[in-house]
N, C-alpha and C positions, 0 to 999 in steps of 0.2 A: 189537326183533327183529334178530338178527344175520344178515347175508346170507352164505350159504356159497357158495363157488365152484361153478360149474356142474359141474366134474369130480367134486366131492365129492357133489353131490346125485344125480347119475346113476350113481353107483358101486353095483354089486351085489356083495354079499359072496360069498366063496367058502367054503361052509359048512365042509368038513373042516378046511381050513387056518385059517380064522378061529376055529373052535371051539377048536382047539388053542391059538391065541394068547390067546384069552379066559381059558384056564385057566392058561397058563404065563407070559405077559407077556414073557419074554425075546425079543429080536429076533435071529433067526438069520440074516437076510439083509436088506439095505437095501431090496430090492424088496418085502418083506412089510410094511414099516413103514407104508405108507399104509393098508393094510387094517386094521391094528391101531388106528390113530387114528380111522378112519372108522366101523368097525363096533362098536367096543368101547363099551358103554353108559357106562363110566366117563369117556369123553372126549367125550360128546355136547355138552358145554357149552364146547367149545373156542372161543377167541376167533377173530375173523375172520383175525387175523394167522396163527394156527396153521393154519387151513384153507388159507390160501394156501401155507403150507409143504407141507402134505399134497398139495395140488394140483400143486405144482411137482415134488414127488417122484414122483407118479404119472405125470406127463407127461415125466419125465426118461428118458433112455436106459436107465437101470438098471431101470425098471419096465416099459417097453414091450417085453416079451420077444418076443411074437408078431411084432411089427413089425420086430424086429431079429434074427430068426433067421438071416437070411442073413449078417449081420455078426458074429454071435457075441455072447455076453453073458458079462461077467466079474462074478463076485461080489466085493463089497468088504467088507472086514472091518468089524465093528461099531465098532471103535475110531475109524473115520473119521466115523461118524455125527454126533457133536457138532460137528465142524468144519463140516459142511454145514448143520446145523440153526441154528446161531447166526447166520450171515449172513442166512439166509432169515428168521429171526425179526426181525432188525433191519429188513430190507426190508419185512416186513409191518407193523411199527410205523410206519414212515415213510409207507407207502401209506395206512394207516387214520388217520393224523394223531393218533396217541395221545400223542406226546411234546409236542405243543403244548397250550396252555391251551384248555379247552372254552369255546366261545363262549356268551354269554348266551342263554337260551331266549327264545322269542318273547314268552312271558308277562312275563318280567322287563323286556324292552325296552319293551313296551306300558305296563307299570305305571309305569316311570320317565318315559316320555314324557307320560303322563296327569298325573303329579305336577308336571312342569315347566309344563304348560299351566295347571293350577290356580293355581300360584304367579304366572304371568304375568297371569292374569285378575284375581287379587286386587290385584296391584300396579297394573294399569291402572284398576281401579274406584276406587282410593283414592290418587290422586296427591298430594293436598293434605292428607289427614287426618293423616298421621304428622308432618309439620313443624308443623302446628297444635298437636298434642298436645305436642310438644317446647317450642313457644313458651309454651303454658299452664304447663308444668312449670317453665320458667325464671322465668316471672312469679311463680309461687307461691314459688319459692326466694328471689327478690328481696324479696318482701313479708315472708317469714319473717325474713330477715336484717335488714330495716329494723325489724321489730317487736322483735327481740332487741336491736338497738342502742338503741331507745327505752327498753326495759325496763332496760338497763344504766345509761342516764343517770338514769332515775328512781330506781333502787336507790342509785346514788352520791349523788344529792341527798338521798334519805331517810336515808342513813348520816350525811351531814353535818348534817342537821337533828337526827338523834338525838344526835350528839355535842354539838351546840350546846345542845339541850334539857337533856341530862344536866348539862352544865357550868353552864348557867343555873340549874338547880335547886340546884347546889352554891353558886353565888353568892348565891342568895336565902337559903340556910340560914346563911350567914355573917353574924353580927350586925354585925361591925365592918368590913365591906367598904367601900371608898371610895364616897362618894355619887355621884360623877360616873359611874363605871362601872355601878353598880347601877341608876341611873335610866335609863341608855341601854339596858340589857338589859330592864328592865321595860317601857319604852315602845316597844321593838322599833324603835328609830330606827336609821338607817344608821350603821355604825361609822365613827368618824373615822379618817382615814388617818394612820398613824404611820410613822416611819422604822424604829424597832426596838423590840422588847420584850426586856428583859433579865431573865432569871430567875437569881437568885443561889441556888445550891444550898446548903442549910443543914440542920441537924439539931436535934432537941429540946435537945441538950446544948450547943449552940454559941451561947449567949446572948452571951458575951463577944466572940466573933468578930464577931457581928452589930453589936454596939456599936462595935467598932473600925472596921468598915467605915463605919458612919454618921458616925463622927468624922473620917473621912479623905476618901474619894473619892465617897461617895454623898450626894446632897442629902437634906435632912430637912425635915419639916413641909410648909409651903406651897410651898417651892422645889421639892419633889418633884413636886407637881401642876402648878406653873408650867412646869417642864421638859417635862412631858407636853403641856400645852396649846400652848406656844410653839415647841418644837423637835421635838415628836413622838417623844420618848424616854421610854419607860416602864421603870421600875426597880422590881422587887419581889423580896423573899425568897420562894422557893418551898419549900413543905413540905406533907407529907401529914398523915395522922392516925396515931394509935397503934393497936395491935391491939385495945385495949379502948376501947369507946365512952365519950366524955366523961371520959376519964381525967385525972389531974392534969397530965400532959404537955400534953394538948390545951388544958386550961384555962389553963396557963401561956402558951401561944402566943396564945390569945384575949386574955389580959390584955396581953401585949406589943403585939399588933396594935391594940388599942384606944388605946394610947398613941402609936404611930408611924404606924399605918395604911399599912404598907408590906409586907404579906404577900399572897401568892397561895396560897390553900389548894387542894390537889389531892385528887382522888379516888384516894388511894393510901395503902397501909400502909407506914409508914417502916421501913427496915431497910438495913443496909450492903450486903447482897447483892441488894438490889432497886433499885439505881441505874438499871439499864437500863429497868425498868418506870417509874421515876420520870421519866426523860427523855421517854418516850413520853407520859406523863400531862401533863408540862409543855407540850410542843408542842401536844397536843390541846386542852388548856384555853386556852392563849394564843391560838390561831387562832380559837377560838370567841368570844373576847371582843374582841380587837383585830385590826384589819386593818393589818398592818405589812409593810414590805418585807423585814425581816430579824427573825429570832428568835435570841437569843443566850443561851447557857448559860455561867455563870461560877461558880467555886467561891468560898466565902466566906473563903478564905485567900490570895486573889490581889489584887494592887493593879492598878487600872484607871484610865486617863485617858479619861474619857468623851468629851472633845472629839476626841481622836485616833481613838477607836473610831468615832464618828459620821462623821468625815471619811473614814476608810478604807472604811466600808460604803457611804457615798454614792457613792464612786468606782465601785463595782460595781453601782449601782442599776439600770442599764439591762439587766443580764444576767438571763436568765429563771431559771436554776437554778445557784446557786453554793454552794460548801461551803468556808468560809474558816477557816483556823486554822494552827497549826504542825504540818505534816504529818510523820508519823513512821512507822516500820515496825519495831517492836521484836520481840524473839524471843518465840516461843510457849513459855510456861513450863509444863512438864508435871509438875514436882515439886510435891507438896502442901505442902512445907515453906516455900515462898516466898509472899510477900504477894499477888502478882498471878497466882496459879495459874489455869490455864485447864483446867477439867474436860473440855472438848471439844477437847483439843489434837489428837486424832487426825484431826479434820476438816481440819486445816491441813497435812497431809502428814507427811513423815518427821520424826523428832526432829531438832531444830536449825533447823527452818524458821522463817520470820518471818511476821508478820501482813501483810496487804495494807495499802497506804498509807491512813492515816486521821489525823484531827486529834487532837492531845493533848487530854485531857479537862478541863484546867484552864480553858480558854476556847475556844469555837468559835461560829461563826454559820452559819446556813443561810437561804436565801431562802424567800420565801412559798410557792412551789409545793412545795418539799420538805417544809415543815412541814405543809402540807395533805395531802401524800401519806402522811406518817407518821400523821396524825390519822385518815385514812380507812382505813388498813390496819393499825392498831395491833394488832388481834386476831390477825393472822397473821404479824407481824414477829417473827422469832426473837430471843431475848435471850441474849447471851453473858455470861460472868461480869463482864467489864469493859465499862462503859457506853460508853466511847469506841470500843471495838472493835465494839460492837453498832451504834452509829450509822454507822460506816464500812461495816459489812456491809449495812445497809439501803440505802445510797446507792451501793454499788460497782457495781451492775448497771444504774444509771440513767444517762441522758444528763445528767451533772452535771460542771461545771467545778470541779476541785479547785484551790484557791488557797492556796499555801504562803506565808504572811506571817510572817517571822521577828520582826517587831516585836510580834507577839502573844505572844511567849515570851522576853522579855528576862530576864536574871538580875537579882537584887537588887544594890544598890550593892556594888562600884563599877561594875558593868556598865551598868545603866540610867543611872547618874549621868553617866558619860562620854558616852553617847549624847545625853543631854539637853543637856550643855554643847556638844556638836557640832551642835546644832540638829536632831537626829534623835530626836525624842521617841518613847518606846515606847508602844505601846497597852496592854500588860500586862506585869507583872513578877512573878516567883516563883522559887523555888529548885527545880531539877530533882531534887535529892537528896531533897527532902521532898514532891515533887508539889504544891508550894504554898510560901508563905513559911514558912520554919522558925520556929516560935514566933511565929506571925503576930500574936497579941494584943499581944505586947511590941514587935515590930519593924515592924509595918506603918506606924506613924506616922513612923518614921525613913525608911522607903522613900518615903513620900508627900512628906516634906520635901525629899528629894534628887532624886527622880525625877518628882514631880508636875508637871502642866502649869499649875497655878494654878486657882483657883475660877472665874475669868472665862472660861477658854478654851472651855468647852462652850457658853457663851452667844454667843460670837463665831464659833463654828465654821460654816464654809460648808457647808450641807446642801442 
């Protein structure tokens, strides 16, 4: 309810004059204005500030006609009325405190105070409950993390057991597999520690190449197994299967293996464009059969000095993860007309870019941890068109020491011959232009005579 000024409440209307104002509204004189505001029904809801204006007008000298008869009274033009109303209106606003924010009601203050008291009571009643709940939550998180770690370890071990079981089944299915390895797998005996396992990459059509290797740098017959027992060096030709089960190609390999007993059969379908998959299959199979410090891949058109290779790898034996070979960074070939075309060239950046550093595919070696890594993750390792690029991609993101050994990529005579005469015997020799020894069947014997270390070198090598 608005409080009206006392002068307004006690005001009595003047009937004739007020009636005319009610009908006409225009103000003829400033002294009649208060009666218009006070008695007109249209203005009964005036704000308190307006009532104060009316009151001030009525009490002003302009309205108090009877009291000022002796002094005279002047009428003021209606044009001056707004100039007097506006200051009085502002004064009324200031007096009634309308321009400032309305304070909160008592109900709002009481409600907020009650809410704060309830929060304080809850916090006082439970001073230890919240920290205990947090501790319980942290304990549950810790236990969950430990359970996840334990499951990860079990899954890793199961994957390794699965790979070993799969390859053991392959070993059992091979009729001409070497008795020493087969018996060790059958009896589940601990694997004998080896220095290195060499896999010589070959194909169904490369019988003459294999014979040329057997006649030069690779031991044959009993010496092959003696080298394994005494020096911890395993040498095998690695090959998969044909697309047709028990085909004439597979039977030819079985017949050759029964004669020389120097094959490692892989769970792999042979094909030139499947070399990356074959490399994964070799490492996975080799680590499941032999416990070696190093696993080596060599092409069947490369000449190797086994003694120098063993000495070189033994030098890096104490290092946990090493990747040894002739490191290169060749161009990424996007043209389909070239031999080493890379279908996924766009992944390596703009045209003209080079591959990341990786070992050339003729010969390279990786340590045990890296071979196990490939075996355990073979299903998710991406294969590029070139197998040496694939291996480099698998290892590029790991904590691996890349060792660039140029003695593993000597040229054929006279290059390797001069180095041999200087006492710097090469580990491996081949022709870069042919990615191996050009016409290796005819020339490898000549390379062996001029660049070979001698048949006794591997037996006297310090390992």
